[in-house]
ZAMARGU-4260 file (C-alpha; in steps of 0.2 Angstrom, whole numbers, plus 5000, padded with zeros to 4 digits):
<rodrens>
0) 5157/5237/5081 | 5171/5222/5080 | 5188/5228/5088 | 5206/5224/5084 | 5210/5205/5087
5) 5225/5196/5090 | 5226/5181/5080 | 5236/5166/5084 | 5249/5158/5073 | 5238/5143/5068
10) 5220/5142/5066 | 5207/5128/5062 | 5200/5131/5044 | 5182/5130/5039 | 5181/5129/5020
15) 5167/5140/5011 | 5163/5133/4993 | 5159/5148/4982 | 5156/5161/4996 | 5167/5173/5005
20) 5164/5180/5023 | 5171/5197/5024 | 5177/5208/5040 | 5162/5214/5051 | 5149/5203/5042
25) 5137/5192/5049 | 5133/5175/5042 | 5123/5159/5049 | 5128/5141/5043 | 5123/5124/5047
30) 5136/5110/5049 | 5130/5093/5046 | 5146/5083/5040 | 5156/5074/5052 | 5172/5086/5049
35) 5162/5102/5051 | 5155/5095/5065 | 5171/5089/5074 | 5178/5107/5071 | 5164/5117/5078
40) 5165/5105/5092 | 5181/5108/5097 | 5187/5125/5093 | 5170/5134/5096 | 5159/5124/5107
45) 5172/5118/5121 | 5180/5136/5120 | 5165/5147/5121 | 5168/5166/5119 | 5187/5162/5116
50) 5186/5151/5100 | 5192/5158/5084 | 5192/5148/5067 | 5197/5154/5049 | 5186/5156/5035
55) 5193/5152/5019 | 5186/5151/5002 | 5187/5137/4991 | 5182/5132/4972 | 5181/5116/4962
60) 5196/5114/4949 | 5183/5112/4935 | 5177/5130/4940 | 5195/5137/4939 | 5197/5132/4922
65) 5182/5142/4915 | 5186/5157/4926 | 5205/5160/4925 | 5217/5160/4938 | 5210/5161/4956
70) 5221/5175/4965 | 5217/5193/4960 | 5230/5204/4954 | 5234/5210/4971 | 5241/5195/4976
75) 5260/5196/4975 | 5272/5182/4970 | 5275/5174/4985 | 5255/5173/4987 | 5254/5163/4970
80) 5269/5151/4976 | 5259/5147/4992 | 5244/5147/4984 | 5251/5131/4974 | 5258/5124/4989
85) 5240/5124/4997 | 5234/5116/4982 | 5244/5100/4982 | 5242/5098/5000 | 5222/5100/4998
90) 5223/5088/4983 | 5232/5074/4995 | 5220/5078/5008 | 5205/5076/4996 | 5213/5059/4990
95) 5211/5052/5009 | 5192/5058/5008 | 5181/5045/5006 | 5167/5056/5000 | 5177/5066/4988
100) 5191/5056/4980 | 5186/5062/4962 | 5184/5080/4968 | 5198/5093/4968 | 5196/5108/4978
105) 5206/5124/4976 | 5210/5135/4991 | 5212/5152/4991 | 5227/5161/4999 | 5219/5173/5009
110) 5203/5171/5022 | 5194/5179/5037 | 5195/5174/5056 | 5178/5172/5063 | 5171/5170/5080
115) 5153/5164/5085 | 5140/5175/5090 | 5128/5160/5093 | 5130/5141/5094 | 5116/5129/5096
120) 5117/5110/5093 | 5103/5098/5089 | 5101/5079/5085 | 5091/5073/5071 | 5078/5060/5074
125) 5079/5046/5073 | 5099/5044/5065 | 5105/5052/5081 | 5116/5063/5071 | 5124/5079/5079
130) 5121/5095/5068 | 5126/5113/5074 | 5120/5129/5068 | 5133/5144/5068 | 5130/5162/5068
135) 5149/5169/5063 | 5155/5187/5062 | 5170/5190/5052 | 5184/5199/5061 | 5199/5202/5051
140) 5209/5196/5035 | 5224/5185/5035 | 5235/5176/5024 | 5239/5156/5022 | 5256/5151/5023
145) 5254/5132/5026 | 5239/5120/5027 | 5239/5104/5036 | 5227/5092/5042 | 5223/5089/5061
150) 5211/5075/5062 | 5195/5076/5052 | 5197/5095/5048 | 5213/5107/5042 | 5223/5120/5051
155) 5233/5133/5044 | 5248/5144/5049 | 5244/5161/5046 | 5248/5179/5047 | 5236/5194/5050
160) 5234/5207/5036 | 5227/5220/5047 | 5236/5236/5048 | 5243/5242/5065 | 5238/5257/5073
165) 5253/5268/5067 | 5250/5261/5049 | 5233/5268/5049 | 5236/5286/5056 | 5247/5287/5041
170) 5236/5282/5028 | 5223/5293/5036 | 5235/5307/5032 | 5236/5302/5014 | 5226/5315/5003
175) 5219/5300/4991 | 5213/5292/5005 | 5202/5306/5012 | 5196/5309/4995 | 5192/5290/4993
180) 5183/5291/5009 | 5175/5306/5006 | 5167/5298/4990 | 5161/5283/4998 | 5152/5291/5011
185) 5144/5304/5000 | 5139/5288/4989 | 5134/5278/5004 | 5123/5292/5012 | 5115/5294/4995
190) 5109/5275/4995 | 5104/5276/5012 | 5094/5291/5010 | 5085/5282/4994 | 5082/5266/5005
195) 5075/5277/5018 | 5062/5284/5006 | 5058/5266/5001 | 5058/5256/5015 | 5055/5270/5030
200) 5071/5263/5037 | 5090/5269/5038 | 5090/5280/5052 | 5102/5271/5063 | 5111/5267/5049
205) 5118/5285/5046 | 5125/5284/5062 | 5136/5271/5058 | 5144/5284/5044 | 5150/5295/5059
210) 5156/5281/5070 | 5163/5266/5062 | 5180/5269/5054 | 5178/5270/5035 | 5189/5255/5030
215) 5176/5244/5040 | 5161/5253/5034 | 5167/5247/5016 | 5166/5227/5019 | 5151/5229/5030
220) 5140/5238/5016 | 5147/5227/5002 | 5144/5210/5012 | 5126/5215/5012 | 5124/5216/4991
225) 5122/5202/4980 | 5137/5200/4969 | 5146/5188/4961 | 5160/5176/4969 | 5174/5185/4959
230) 5169/5202/4965 | 5168/5195/4983 | 5185/5188/4980 | 5192/5203/4974 | 5185/5212/4989
235) 5194/5200/5000 | 5211/5202/4993 | 5209/5221/4992 | 5223/5222/5007 | 5227/5241/5003
240) 5213/5252/5011 | 5212/5264/4997 | 5209/5250/4984 | 5196/5243/4995 | 5187/5260/4996
245) 5188/5261/4977 | 5180/5245/4974 | 5167/5248/4988 | 5162/5264/4980 | 5161/5255/4964
250) 5149/5243/4972 | 5137/5254/4981 | 5135/5265/4966 | 5131/5251/4954 | 5117/5246/4969
255) 5111/5262/4969 | 5110/5263/4950 | 5100/5248/4950 | 5088/5255/4963 | 5085/5269/4954
260) 5082/5260/4937 | 5069/5249/4945 | 5061/5266/4953 | 5059/5272/4935 | 5052/5255/4929
265) 5038/5258/4943 | 5034/5274/4939 | 5032/5271/4921 | 5020/5255/4924 | 5011/5266/4936
270) 5009/5280/4924 | 5002/5267/4910 | 4990/5259/4923 | 4977/5271/4918 | 4979/5265/4900
275) 4977/5247/4905 | 4962/5250/4914 | 4954/5258/4899 | 4959/5245/4888 | 4952/5232/4899
280) 4935/5240/4901 | 4935/5239/4881 | 4938/5222/4881 | 4924/5219/4893 | 4913/5229/4882
285) 4918/5218/4867 | 4916/5203/4875 | 4899/5207/4880 | 4894/5211/4862 | 4900/5196/4856
290) 4891/5187/4868 | 4876/5195/4862 | 4880/5191/4845 | 4884/5173/4850 | 4901/5175/4844
295) 4911/5171/4859 | 4928/5166/4852 | 4934/5160/4871 | 4921/5149/4872 | 4925/5142/4855
300) 4942/5140/4859 | 4936/5128/4874 | 4924/5119/4864 | 4937/5115/4850 | 4949/5111/4864
305) 4936/5098/4871 | 4932/5091/4854 | 4950/5086/4850 | 4951/5078/4867 | 4935/5068/4865
310) 4943/5061/4847 | 4957/5056/4856 | 4947/5048/4871 | 4946/5031/4860 | 4927/5030/4863
315) 4918/5016/4853 | 4910/5021/4836 | 4891/5021/4844 | 4896/5031/4860 | 4907/5044/4849
320) 4891/5047/4838 | 4880/5051/4853 | 4895/5063/4861 | 4897/5071/4845 | 4878/5074/4844
325) 4879/5081/4861 | 4893/5091/4857 | 4885/5099/4842 | 4870/5104/4853 | 4882/5111/4865
330) 4888/5124/4853 | 4872/5130/4848 | 4869/5134/4865 | 4875/5150/4876 | 4884/5149/4892
335) 4869/5158/4900 | 4856/5145/4895 | 4849/5132/4907 | 4859/5116/4905 | 4875/5123/4897
340) 4887/5118/4912 | 4878/5102/4915 | 4881/5097/4895 | 4899/5102/4896 | 4903/5094/4912
345) 4896/5077/4904 | 4906/5078/4889 | 4921/5081/4898 | 4917/5065/4909 | 4914/5056/4892
350) 4932/5063/4887 | 4940/5060/4903 | 4935/5040/4904 | 4946/5027/4900 | 4936/5020/4886
355) 4953/5009/4879 | 4967/5014/4889 | 4975/4999/4899 | 4989/4996/4913 | 5004/4987/4903
360) 5004/4971/4914 | 5021/4965/4917 | 5024/4945/4914 | 5016/4936/4929 | 5029/4928/4939
365) 5021/4916/4951 | 5036/4913/4962 | 5038/4932/4964 | 5020/4933/4967 | 5021/4920/4981
370) 5035/4928/4989 | 5027/4944/4989 | 5012/4938/4997 | 5022/4927/5010 | 5031/4943/5014
375) 5015/4955/5016 | 5004/4940/5025 | 5009/4928/5037 | 4999/4912/5037 | 4983/4911/5026
380) 4990/4896/5018 | 4973/4891/5008 | 4968/4910/5005 | 4986/4911/4998 | 4985/4897/4987
385) 4968/4901/4980 | 4976/4918/4974 | 4991/4909/4965 | 4979/4897/4956 | 4968/4913/4951
390) 4987/4922/4944 | 4990/4906/4936 | 4975/4905/4926 | 4977/4924/4922 | 4995/4920/4917
395) 4988/4905/4904 | 4975/4915/4898 | 4975/4934/4900 | 4957/4937/4894 | 4948/4924/4905
400) 4933/4928/4915 | 4938/4924/4932 | 4928/4923/4947 | 4924/4937/4958 | 4934/4934/4974
405) 4926/4939/4991 | 4935/4937/5006 | 4925/4935/5021 | 4931/4937/5039 | 4932/4947/5055
410) 4940/4963/5055 | 4960/4965/5055 | 4963/4950/5047 | 4970/4956/5032 | 4955/4956/5018
415) 4959/4973/5010 | 4978/4971/5010 | 4977/4955/5001 | 4966/4963/4986 | 4981/4976/4986
420) 4993/4962/4984 | 4983/4954/4970 | 4984/4971/4961 | 5003/4972/4964 | 5005/4954/4957
425) 4995/4959/4942 | 5005/4975/4940 | 4988/4984/4939 | 4982/5000/4947 | 4972/4998/4963
430) 4955/5007/4966 | 4945/5005/4982 | 4927/5007/4982 | 4919/5009/4999 | 4900/5001/5002
435) 4898/5002/5020 | 4882/5011/5023 | 4877/5014/5006 | 4859/5015/5004 | 4855/5024/4987
440) 4856/5013/4971 | 4863/5029/4962 | 4880/5028/4972 | 4881/5012/4960 | 4872/5016/4944
445) 4874/5035/4945 | 4860/5049/4945 | 4849/5053/4930 | 4855/5069/4921 | 4839/5077/4923
450) 4842/5079/4942 | 4850/5094/4949 | 4869/5090/4956 | 4868/5073/4946 | 4884/5064/4946
455) 4891/5047/4939 | 4891/5032/4951 | 4906/5026/4961 | 4912/5013/4949 | 4914/5027/4934
460) 4922/5039/4946 | 4934/5026/4952 | 4938/5022/4934 | 4940/5040/4930 | 4951/5043/4946
465) 4963/5028/4940 | 4962/5033/4920 | 4963/5015/4917 | 4949/5001/4911 | 4958/4986/4919
470) 4962/4991/4937 | 4958/4979/4950 | 4943/4987/4960 | 4939/4982/4977 | 4922/4983/4983
475) 4925/4984/5003 | 4911/4980/5015 | 4899/4972/5002 | 4889/4965/5017 | 4885/4982/5025
480) 4874/4990/5009 | 4856/4993/5015 | 4841/4998/5005 | 4828/5011/5006 | 4815/5020/4995
485) 4828/5025/4985 | 4834/5009/4980 | 4844/4993/4984 | 4862/4994/4979 | 4865/4976/4981
490) 4853/4973/4966 | 4863/4985/4956 | 4878/4977/4960 | 4871/4960/4950 | 4875/4968/4933
495) 4892/4974/4939 | 4898/4957/4946 | 4890/4946/4930 | 4904/4943/4919 | 4889/4941/4904
500) 4882/4958/4908 | 4895/4971/4914 | 4902/4972/4897 | 4888/4983/4893 | 4886/4992/4910
505) 4874/5006/4911 | 4876/5021/4921 | 4860/5032/4923 | 4872/5047/4921 | 4882/5041/4907
510) 4868/5034/4898 | 4879/5024/4886 | 4886/5007/4889 | 4902/5006/4896 | 4914/4989/4896
515) 4917/4983/4914 | 4923/4965/4909 | 4942/4970/4910 | 4940/4976/4928 | 4947/4963/4942
520) 4934/4962/4955 | 4938/4959/4973 | 4925/4961/4987 | 4926/4959/5006 | 4913/4956/5019
525) 4914/4952/5038 | 4898/4941/5037 | 4889/4931/5023 | 4872/4931/5030 | 4868/4949/5025
530) 4874/4947/5007 | 4857/4944/4996 | 4857/4925/4989 | 4857/4931/4971 | 4872/4943/4974
535) 4882/4929/4984 | 4879/4916/4968 | 4890/4928/4957 | 4905/4928/4971 | 4918/4914/4975
540) 4918/4915/4996 | 4935/4914/5002 | 4935/4914/5023 | 4948/4921/5032 | 4947/4914/5050
545) 4954/4923/5064 | 4972/4921/5069 | 4980/4909/5082 | 4990/4916/5096 | 5006/4908/5088
550) 5002/4917/5072 | 4998/4934/5080 | 5015/4933/5089 | 5023/4929/5072 | 5013/4944/5064
555) 5018/4956/5078 | 5037/4952/5077 | 5038/4952/5057 | 5025/4965/5053 | 5017/4974/5066
560) 5032/4980/5077 | 5042/4986/5062 | 5028/4995/5056 | 5024/5004/5073 | 5041/5009/5077
565) 5042/5016/5059 | 5027/5026/5061 | 5034/5034/5078 | 5050/5039/5073 | 5059/5024/5082
570) 5070/5010/5078 | 5076/4993/5087 | 5090/5004/5094 | 5078/5014/5106 | 5064/5003/5108
575) 5064/4981/5112 | 5049/4972/5114 | 5053/4954/5118 | 5042/4939/5112 | 5037/4936/5129
580) 5029/4954/5132 | 5020/4953/5116 | 5014/4934/5121 | 5007/4943/5137 | 4999/4958/5128
585) 4990/4944/5116 | 4985/4934/5132 | 4981/4948/5144 | 4974/4962/5133 | 4969/4956/5115
590) 4956/4943/5113 | 4953/4946/5094 | 4951/4936/5079 | 4963/4949/5070 | 4978/4961/5076
595) 4971/4978/5077 | 4969/4979/5094 | 4987/4971/5096 | 4994/4985/5085 | 4986/4997/5095
600) 4995/4992/5111 | 5010/4991/5103 | 5007/5008/5097 | 5003/5013/5115 | 5021/5007/5120
605) 5029/5016/5106 | 5021/5031/5111 | 5027/5031/5129 | 5044/5027/5122 | 5045/5042/5111
610) 5040/5052/5125 | 5053/5046/5136 | 5066/5048/5122 | 5060/5066/5116 | 5061/5073/5133
615) 5081/5068/5134 | 5084/5077/5118 | 5086/5096/5119 | 5095/5109/5108 | 5108/5118/5119
620) 5111/5136/5114 | 5126/5148/5118 | 5124/5166/5120 | 5135/5169/5135 | 5139/5187/5136
625) 5146/5189/5119 | 5148/5204/5111 | 5133/5210/5100 | 5136/5219/5085 | 5124/5236/5085
630) 5123/5236/5065 | 5105/5239/5058 | 5110/5235/5041 | 5116/5218/5047 | 5100/5216/5058
635) 5088/5220/5043 | 5097/5207/5032 | 5095/5193/5046 | 5078/5198/5049 | 5072/5197/5032
640) 5080/5180/5031 | 5093/5184/5020 | 5106/5173/5029 | 5118/5164/5019 | 5114/5145/5020
645) 5128/5135/5009 | 5137/5119/5009 | 5152/5116/5019 | 5161/5103/5012 | 5170/5089/5023
650) 5188/5088/5026 | 5199/5074/5029 | 5194/5055/5033 | 5183/5051/5047 | 5172/5036/5044
655) 5165/5036/5063 | 5149/5045/5064 | 5152/5059/5077 | 5133/5056/5083 | 5138/5040/5089
660) 5143/5049/5104 | 5127/5056/5109 | 5116/5041/5105 | 5105/5033/5119 | 5117/5021/5130
665) 5105/5007/5129 | 5088/5004/5121 | 5071/5003/5131 | 5067/4986/5134 | 5050/4983/5138
670) 5046/4972/5154 | 5029/4966/5163 | 5030/4981/5175 | 5029/4993/5160 | 5016/4984/5151
675) 5005/4986/5167 | 5010/5005/5168 | 5005/5008/5151 | 4991/4998/5146 | 4984/4996/5164
680) 4980/4981/5172 | 4975/4965/5163 | 4958/4966/5155 | 4958/4946/5153 | 4961/4932/5165
685) 4964/4913/5160 | 4955/4909/5177 | 4940/4918/5172 | 4932/4902/5166 | 4934/4891/5181
690) 4929/4906/5191 | 4912/4907/5182 | 4909/4889/5183 | 4912/4886/5201 | 4894/4885/5205
695) 4881/4873/5197 | 4870/4879/5184 | 4884/4887/5174 | 4889/4880/5157 | 4902/4886/5143
700) 4896/4889/5124 | 4905/4894/5109 | 4897/4907/5097 | 4901/4915/5082 | 4900/4934/5078
705) 4907/4945/5065 | 4922/4948/5074 | 4924/4930/5076 | 4923/4916/5088 | 4919/4919/5106
710) 4916/4912/5122 | 4897/4913/5129 | 4894/4908/5148 | 4875/4902/5151 | 4869/4903/5169
715) 4853/4896/5176 | 4847/4898/5193 | 4830/4892/5201 | 4818/4901/5214 | 4802/4899/5221
720) 4786/4903/5209 | 4773/4897/5197 | 4782/4885/5185 | 4789/4900/5173 | 4804/4902/5163
725) 4813/4919/5162 | 4826/4924/5149 | 4836/4937/5150 | 4852/4945/5140 | 4844/4953/5125
730) 4840/4936/5116 | 4832/4934/5099 | 4818/4922/5094 | 4827/4908/5089 | 4838/4907/5105
735) 4821/4909/5115 | 4814/4895/5106 | 4830/4884/5110 | 4828/4888/5129 | 4810/4881/5128
740) 4816/4866/5119 | 4831/4863/5131 | 4818/4864/5146 | 4805/4853/5139 | 4818/4839/5136
745) 4825/4842/5154 | 4809/4838/5161 | 4804/4824/5151 | 4820/4816/5155 | 4819/4823/5173
750) 4816/4804/5181 | 4828/4795/5170 | 4842/4808/5176 | 4837/4806/5194 | 4832/4824/5193
755) 4815/4821/5201 | 4808/4806/5210 | 4796/4795/5199 | 4780/4800/5209 | 4785/4819/5203
760) 4775/4823/5189 | 4780/4841/5187 | 4797/4847/5188 | 4793/4865/5188 | 4781/4864/5201
765) 4783/4878/5213 | 4799/4885/5207 | 4804/4897/5192 | 4818/4895/5182 | 4829/4909/5177
770) 4842/4908/5161 | 4854/4923/5158 | 4865/4926/5145 | 4880/4939/5151 | 4885/4954/5142
775) 4867/4958/5141 | 4871/4974/5131 | 4875/4964/5116 | 4861/4955/5105 | 4861/4936/5104
780) 4853/4925/5093 | 4855/4907/5083 | 4853/4889/5087 | 4869/4884/5093 | 4866/4886/5110
785) 4855/4871/5112 | 4867/4859/5120 | 4874/4873/5131 | 4856/4877/5138 | 4853/4859/5142
790) 4869/4857/5152 | 4866/4873/5163 | 4849/4866/5168 | 4855/4849/5171 | 4870/4856/5182
795) 4857/4867/5191 | 4845/4853/5194 | 4857/4839/5198 | 4868/4853/5209 | 4883/4846/5199
800) 4896/4858/5192 | 4901/4858/5174 | 4919/4855/5170 | 4928/4871/5168 | 4939/4866/5155
805) 4925/4860/5143 | 4915/4871/5131 | 4903/4866/5119 | 4892/4870/5104 | 4877/4863/5094
810) 4858/4863/5090 | 4847/4850/5098 | 4831/4844/5093 | 4815/4839/5104 | 4821/4821/5104
815) 4838/4825/5109 | 4849/4824/5092 | 4863/4836/5091 | 4863/4845/5075 | 4878/4853/5065
820) 4882/4872/5066 | 4893/4883/5057 | 4908/4893/5062 | 4916/4879/5069 | 4934/4885/5064
825) 4931/4902/5072 | 4924/4893/5087 | 4937/4881/5090 | 4950/4896/5088 | 4940/4906/5103
830) 4942/4891/5114 | 4960/4890/5111 | 4962/4909/5114 | 4953/4907/5130 | 4963/4893/5135
835) 4949/4880/5136 | 4955/4862/5133 | 4941/4853/5129 | 4927/4856/5116 | 4912/4846/5113
840) 4905/4847/5094 | 4891/4840/5084 | 4897/4822/5076 | 4892/4829/5059 | 4904/4844/5061
845) 4919/4833/5061 | 4922/4837/5042 | 4925/4855/5047 | 4940/4851/5058 | 4950/4851/5043
850) 4951/4869/5042 | 4957/4872/5059 | 4977/4873/5060 | 4985/4857/5066 | 4994/4867/5081
855) 4977/4871/5088 | 4969/4854/5087 | 4985/4847/5096 | 4981/4857/5109 | 4963/4854/5112
860) 4953/4838/5115 | 4939/4838/5102 | 4924/4827/5108 | 4910/4823/5097 | 4893/4820/5102
865) 4878/4812/5093 | 4864/4813/5106 | 4862/4824/5121 | 4867/4811/5132 | 4884/4810/5124
870) 4886/4829/5129 | 4881/4826/5147 | 4892/4812/5148 | 4907/4823/5142 | 4902/4839/5152
875) 4903/4832/5170 | 4918/4826/5180 | 4917/4806/5180 | 4905/4805/5167 | 4886/4806/5172
880) 4885/4798/5187 | 4865/4796/5187 | 4868/4788/5170 | 4869/4771/5176 | 4851/4772/5186
885) 4843/4780/5172 | 4835/4771/5156 | 4845/4781/5143
</rodrens>
């Protein structure tokens, strides 16, 4: 229990709004404002157990008008005069407060000195703001004579209101005090007995009645009750001990009576429990009788509500007739009958579908839509221009049946986010339907209701989810649908994406036509080849190629780094990734068409920074031998979570956030050493191509994959054998045939190319040739490796090395013509990523270079070839040295 404390003449004041701390009470507060944080920092944190502060109740001026004068009747005239003076000072102070210029608070004239039992400091992330959690113990009352401002908080000149030991001895001999003390103890003992019977606690609390002075017990008991702010002020103003005991006895008795009334109510409820059980049993019997008679009021109410819902759904007339007929059939059925639940679920689906409910489209602003696309996506100029054209047509003719856009490109280039941007520009809801791995036609058309567990298709479920009939619907991964004995989902999509048919789309579960013509369909795919031609014919293909390193750098700096920092609770003040380091990540750790691996590597850097900063922050707890109150009543309050969390109003003017003092001194800047420590050694090397083609028999080709363009090395070697050709690298039939064509062409031209003497009829006599495509675990196929195979064979047989800075692609014929190939843009971008300087392309692919970014073309030398001899002329240093002797 607290002992008498000698108070200083001036105390720092912490205001409590609409809350009072009484002597002996314990309260927990959280300080977040700059003024209260500064007060706790200087008066409690730095002084440790010697720190004392004053707790002063305050109230808004508006509340004072409604409740009358603030001071209680026990405050004398001098106190009222001081009260007015304090109010004026507070008003002047609040005029200086930037946050409370219009708020005037009224200060009470009496408060309680308090000390900290527990003090902990924390730092909020990512703002770095300092907060304190303080457990305070009230010590004694004081009176305020003058209130002034010291820095960001208030201080007051005070005087203690506690009695001296001699005065207390005189009061204890007063008969009135003795009578009041006995009455209070008797009431308190009765309350403790009731609580002990109810909660099985209170044994230790009885000891307090014998060991703690009665005038302190009064404050402790009252502080644990729920009471109004006016009653708390009245108790605080009770300086006279006899008055205090009288008010405390009244409050304890009132609390005791409320407990007894609650017990009576509980006993009465328990007495009526058997009656309620009897009524419940009778009601259950009545319900069973009604079910046997087919007269179930509850089901009738539910069906009536379902019918009202169906009437307000706005169904077309022909569908309403069908639904109404199904409803009449349901009304004649009993809930126990088979098919009752399935019919009811079917009708509820009909009522939930958005037959006529549409999104209210705002007026299309093409300039705003273009700015929105530019802010969300970097580059993709042609793609964004096509979307703007689409929106322009929608603006001129809102009911126009536009084409179905299909974004085709490698992963991570922004296909799905582009579809979401279209929905934002149109002001419509967005729903995504994932078709990856779907092999059942019922996923599109739904199951027939004759099957157990039948359900509608994904399109109808998506429309039900967004509750509008004109959303933007994304058909994601449309190239990854399969087919088996359960049907072909791609064939089912033919009706969905055909503007002439989808206005009467027939879902097998609905069994009634549903209008999909108002839905804006957008599809995404990684490849065009798996999409059936009939389905491909219903869509407009928009290709999204991979990004160049320069575009990746811009995307990382504008979009990826801010997003990664936000996802990891960081900011640029904590972690900085310079452009040079982002370039190194792109060159050494990611070679992809999109930016997903780049984002993963940036996230790895952010996680490492988060670990470093999280380890530096810690909450400091202060509990250095402070005196602990052994008060079971208070311990029970805190254990039950009944601590008083309150608003501590900021005092004074302090625009400088105190949390600045605790911020990290400098941000973490990523450098090359940190990259290798976190991401590991570089995964890609710019010198890889030169090292691979250091020996004759190796050439560099360009191939297209679902993930964008890639560089493919082709290796050839000769050995003693029987004239056989060996092919390895998990190759398909087309590429095997290309190898046979390449070998045949080289054998025919062997003499002209000085690969064999004129008298040698068979180039393969006595030796085998082995051709290998590295990365043997990756399947490979396609005709575009023809020129690469010929170049590797000529290099092997002539023992001339192919230029390390040259890559090639193209299909060749048996006569040596170089035919055009696809995916030229992705292949050229792949060569640019690998640092290749020269690219040999078929002459007929010249038109495809228009799609390649100008900055990429500027860094490459594009060489066009019409025949295989042109390829050989450009693939070797100094041209083809044997060409001058040949008949080519």
